[in-house]
C-alpha positions as CSV (number, residue, x, y, z in Angstrom):
1,M,0.1,0.0,0.0
2,F,1.1,3.6,-0.7
3,R,1.3,5.7,2.2
4,R,2.0,9.6,2.3
5,R,4.8,10.6,4.4
6,E,4.2,14.6,4.6
7,P,2.2,15.5,7.8
8,V,-1.3,16.6,7.1
9,P,-2.1,20.2,8.1
10,F,-4.8,20.5,10.4
11,A,-4.2,24.2,11.5
12,F,-7.3,25.2,9.3
13,V,-9.8,23.2,11.9
14,A,-8.1,25.2,14.7
15,E,-8.4,28.6,12.9
16,A,-12.0,27.9,12.0
17,D,-13.0,30.2,14.9
18,R,-11.7,33.0,13.2
19,F,-13.5,32.9,10.1
20,R,-17.1,32.5,11.9
21,S,-19.5,35.2,11.0
22,N,-21.2,37.4,13.6
23,V,-24.2,37.8,11.4
24,A,-27.3,36.3,13.0
25,P,-29.5,34.0,10.8
26,P,-33.0,35.6,9.8
27,P,-35.8,34.6,12.2
28,P,-37.8,31.9,11.3
29,E,-41.1,33.0,9.4
30,K,-44.3,32.7,11.1
31,S,-46.9,30.2,9.8
32,S,-49.9,31.1,8.4
33,A,-53.3,30.0,9.4
34,A,-53.7,28.2,6.2
35,E,-50.5,26.4,6.8
36,I,-51.3,25.5,10.4
37,A,-54.7,24.0,9.2
38,G,-53.0,22.2,6.4
39,R,-50.4,20.4,8.9
40,W,-53.4,19.6,11.3
41,L,-55.6,18.0,8.5
42,L,-52.6,16.0,7.6
43,G,-51.9,14.8,11.0
44,V,-55.6,14.0,11.2
45,T,-55.5,12.0,7.9
46,I,-52.6,9.9,8.7
47,I,-54.0,9.1,12.3
48,A,-57.5,8.3,10.5
49,A,-55.8,6.1,7.9
50,L,-53.8,4.2,11.0
51,V,-57.3,3.6,12.9
52,G,-58.8,2.4,9.6
53,S,-56.3,0.1,8.6
54,L,-56.6,-1.5,12.4
55,V,-60.4,-1.7,12.2
56,L,-60.2,-3.3,8.6
57,G,-57.4,-5.6,9.4
58,M,-58.4,-6.8,12.7
59,P,-61.0,-9.5,11.4
60,A,-58.4,-10.8,9.2
61,L,-56.3,-11.4,12.2
62,T,-58.6,-13.1,14.4
63,I,-59.0,-16.9,14.4
64,D,-62.4,-18.1,13.8
65,H,-62.7,-21.5,15.7
66,S,-66.3,-22.2,14.6
67,S,-65.5,-22.3,10.9
68,T,-62.9,-24.9,11.0
69,S,-65.0,-27.0,13.5
70,T,-68.0,-27.2,11.1
71,Q,-65.6,-28.1,8.2
72,E,-64.3,-30.9,10.1
73,S,-67.7,-32.1,11.1
74,Q,-68.9,-32.4,7.7
75,A,-65.8,-34.0,6.4
76,S,-66.3,-36.6,9.1
77,Q,-69.8,-37.0,8.2
78,G,-69.4,-37.5,4.6
79,H,-67.4,-40.8,5.6
């Protein structure tokens, strides 16, 4: 492997404080009523979608013991 033998100058890291600006960033813009309502509506929509997927998905996750017992009893009656 090839390695560089010269030292790497890290003086620029130590001198970084000298180059910092004293200008403050602009204040954040105040959200309008439409932006606040839009964020609120988006949050409600996402929560409603999660709740709806749970409501619609719960019947598929439940185990129905009555349907399996009737299928077994019908199969045993046929023999």
